[in-house]
C-alpha atoms as one frame of an Amber mdcrd trajectory, in Angstrom:
protein
   0.009   0.007   0.000   1.246   3.491  -0.845   2.076   5.687   2.095   1.655
   9.391   1.415   3.915  11.351   3.717   2.408  14.779   3.134  -1.377  15.426
   2.985  -1.010  18.143   0.322  -1.159  15.516  -2.415  -4.493  14.214  -1.167
  -5.948  17.705  -0.921  -4.722  18.625  -4.386  -6.137  15.408  -5.882  -9.529
  15.896  -4.210  -9.732  19.525  -5.352  -8.839  18.602  -8.904 -11.345  15.767
  -8.941 -14.117  18.052  -7.778 -13.314  20.497 -10.583 -13.024  17.882 -13.303
 -14.078  14.352 -14.082 -10.815  13.708 -15.908  -9.582  10.165 -15.487  -6.060
  10.297 -14.031  -2.892   8.812 -15.414  -0.791   6.794 -12.961   2.882   7.016
 -12.119   4.505   3.880 -10.735   7.409   5.312  -8.735  10.233   2.787  -8.318
  13.034   2.970  -5.734  15.987   5.190  -6.626  19.032   3.804  -8.360  22.216
   5.449  -7.127  25.225   5.973  -9.423  27.817   6.215  -6.628  30.085   3.729
  -4.815  27.919   1.006  -3.271  24.872   2.028  -5.289  21.477   2.056  -3.564
  22.669  -0.593  -1.072  24.837   2.053   0.620  21.886   4.426   0.984  18.497
   4.508   2.686  16.420   6.566   0.264  12.943   5.864   1.588  10.898   8.559
  -0.124  10.340  10.432  -3.364   9.199  14.067  -3.418   7.147  14.372  -6.615
   6.564  17.314  -8.943   4.668  17.026 -12.250   4.746  19.995 -14.621   6.010
  22.204 -11.803   3.262  21.257  -9.290   4.204  19.537  -6.057   2.060  16.415
  -5.618   3.480  15.096  -2.338   6.176  12.944  -0.796   5.662   9.193  -1.096
   7.246   6.156   0.450   8.826   4.221  -2.409   7.671   2.257  -4.316   4.355
   4.016  -4.869   1.501   4.236  -7.380   0.391   7.854  -7.742  -2.672   9.193
  -9.672  -1.870  12.312 -11.727  -4.321  14.650 -13.460  -2.012  15.305 -16.385
  -2.012  14.114 -19.962   0.403  14.227 -22.854   4.026  15.355 -22.619   4.719
  16.000 -18.921   7.818  16.763 -16.899   8.314  14.500 -13.882  10.741  15.571
 -11.148  11.505  13.286  -8.190  13.745  14.360  -5.326  15.344  11.613  -3.178
  14.113  11.749   0.402  15.458  10.340   3.685  14.437  10.284   7.323  16.248
  13.274   8.790  18.103  12.331  11.988  16.660   8.819  11.705  13.155   9.970
  12.669  10.123   8.741  10.691   8.232  11.928  11.534  10.843  14.163   9.872
  11.105  13.114   6.227  13.174  15.512   4.156  14.740  15.890   0.727  18.391
  14.910   0.926  20.020  17.974  -0.615  23.318  16.359  -1.565  21.809  13.815
  -3.948  20.622  15.081  -7.338  16.981  15.205  -8.388  15.638  13.012 -11.185
  14.080  14.921 -14.107  12.546  13.436 -17.252   9.625  14.028 -19.598   7.038
  11.301 -20.184   3.929  10.981 -22.336   1.062  10.381 -19.893  -2.291   8.886
 -20.845  -5.523   8.657 -18.847  -6.007   5.357 -17.039  -2.550   4.164 -18.101
   0.429   3.522 -15.813   3.882   4.875 -16.570   6.861   3.330 -14.782   9.327
   5.833 -13.318  12.812   4.481 -12.639  14.551   7.400 -10.906  18.321   7.697
 -10.834  20.385   9.918  -8.527  24.005  10.602  -7.621  25.960  12.830  -5.264
  25.955  16.383  -6.531  29.300  16.891  -8.273  29.970  20.199  -6.517  29.541
  19.023  -2.902  32.465  19.039  -0.504  33.489  16.081   1.649  34.789  17.241
   5.022  36.955  14.133   5.454  37.806  13.798   1.765  36.305  11.509  -0.833
  36.260   7.813   0.133  38.213   8.126   3.395  35.121   7.281   5.460  34.750
   3.919   3.704  37.866   2.610   5.521  38.735   0.416   2.539  41.566   2.344
   0.876  45.081   3.322   1.830  43.901   6.621   3.370  41.044   6.666   5.857
  39.694   8.775   8.709  42.035   8.536  11.676  40.526   7.601  15.058  41.881
   8.658  18.434  41.309   7.088  21.838  39.972   9.774  24.220  39.201   7.885
  27.404  41.485   7.114  30.365  41.622   3.382  29.608  44.985   2.521  28.082
  43.462  -0.547  26.446  42.453   0.494  22.928  39.756  -1.795  21.551  39.077
  -0.031  18.252  40.268  -1.496  14.973  39.374  -2.082  11.345  37.964  -5.474
  10.476  36.443  -7.402   7.615  34.555  -9.694  10.043  30.889  -8.715  10.019
  31.768  -5.577   8.050  29.220  -3.682   6.014  31.496  -3.682   2.970  35.218
  -4.232   2.812  36.447  -3.020   6.189  34.469  -1.401   8.990  35.405   0.233
  12.292  34.930  -2.149  15.211  34.699  -0.873  18.804  34.530  -3.369  21.665
  33.962  -3.078  25.420  33.663  -5.600  28.251  33.476  -5.666  32.062  37.236
  -5.131  32.284  37.062  -2.160  29.920  33.431  -0.925  30.185  33.855   2.522
  28.630  35.247   3.730  25.318  35.527   7.251  23.891  36.759   7.608  20.299
  37.176  10.836  18.341  37.860  11.364  14.644  40.420  13.687  13.185  39.431
  17.345  12.810  37.068  18.672  10.173  37.746  22.318   9.360  36.149  25.144
   7.381  32.599  23.844   7.927  29.781  26.349   7.187  28.403  27.913  10.389
  25.713  30.314   9.135  22.884  27.808   8.605  23.250  27.757   4.827  24.509
  25.710   3.158  23.345  22.775   5.253  25.834  20.233   6.555  24.840  16.560
   6.795  26.503  13.524   8.316  25.711  10.050   7.061  26.944   6.683   8.276
  26.164   2.966   8.470  26.145   1.244  11.831  25.169  -1.858  13.794  25.475
  -2.376  17.529  24.523  -4.697  20.357  25.082  -2.028  23.011  23.715   1.543
  23.077  26.176   4.277  22.113  26.260   8.036  21.697  27.373  10.469  19.036
  28.686  13.895  20.003  30.472  16.715  18.272  33.707  18.129  19.706  33.338
  21.773  18.760  36.013  24.417  18.261  39.593  24.628  19.532  38.369  24.107
  23.128  36.523  20.950  21.987  33.220  21.452  23.789  31.074  18.326  23.825
  27.743  18.717  21.978  25.243  15.812  22.036  23.871  14.710  18.660  22.197
  11.294  18.981  21.779   8.172  21.123  21.778   4.932  19.112  19.507   2.147
  20.280  20.313  -1.479  19.535  20.537  -2.423  15.871  21.581  -6.066  15.290
  21.595  -5.491  11.520  23.374  -2.817   9.515  21.389   0.423   9.361  21.888
   3.767   7.579  21.230   7.161   9.138  21.428  10.781   7.947  21.985  13.625
  10.407  21.419  17.292   9.627  24.137  18.805  11.850  23.591  22.343  10.597
  21.959  23.411  13.877  24.939  22.228  15.925  27.277  24.311  13.783  25.082
  27.390  14.085  24.800  26.960  17.863  28.511  26.457  18.455  29.700  28.860
  15.740  32.684  26.555  15.371  33.900  25.646  11.887  36.253  23.081  13.423
  34.592  19.860  14.585  35.350  16.246  15.445  32.940  13.328  15.626  33.005
  11.739  19.073  31.633   8.251  19.805  31.028   6.997  23.360  29.932   3.507
  24.344  29.580   1.973  27.780  28.200  -1.233  29.210  24.669  -0.648  30.564
  23.897  -1.234  34.212  20.691  -2.063  36.067  19.235  -0.145  39.008  21.515
  -2.071  41.379  24.606  -0.975  39.452  25.294  -4.386  37.915  26.197  -4.799
  34.278  23.341  -6.154  32.230  25.695  -7.719  29.661  29.320  -8.845  29.717
  30.468  -7.238  26.475  29.343  -4.981  23.682  30.343  -4.155  20.106  29.668
  -1.264  17.755  30.554  -1.241  14.071  30.552   1.859  11.856  31.184   2.368
   8.167  30.809   4.852   5.321  31.158   8.055   7.333  30.510  11.117   5.171
  30.134  14.744   6.203  28.990  16.721   3.171  28.071  20.306   2.317  28.079
  22.733  -0.590
């Protein structure tokens, strides 16, 4: 069943139907193909924001079958959409992937298949550099131990990795806390425009936190708490607000994991692992 994310499409369709008895054409919106490393498997493009002949018809969970009161040569535009900050209630166009635009001949009562294609905008900037967040090449994002435990349990591994190599962080009752920071990102926009987004893949059997270390004094700014995810998941964060709040163009990503305890102060599990891959911080 189609899931319409924004009610405007329903209202527009009802209004048009009241004004005309025209039989609609139908657009069968397929999931996005991605012409970038990893293809669509490295993304989580859940939605398509649809325009036909310049009119916004709504945002739809893909795949979707959409009625359209248009006929003949028509321009179809579909923007790739994601769940901003991993929240279902905040769908948004992902601004760093290109829109799909193509003209189709639409006919009443007939269905036209739409196979949208997208890619990273060629003019975006990668705060860590292109490909370094994949951890598969000779140059990758450096990680620094920031806790007081001299035992460093972070490494790159192919075991259980998302693709190639992934970052593996491990804790246990002998070493129940881990703080890891990335190398610095510099010259990030701090005025609210252009937007800055962070994307990454992760899986974890213990909760963990993401912070930003902001500015030369490295103030800790909370971003997100990850619940358990036994399978690999993809998330997109809009970190523009953090940059505006801190007014710091220099930032580090900071990951913290610790073994959970019950109300009596006893550990509820003996060990925990977090794996991360495909870290990208992008902006125009």
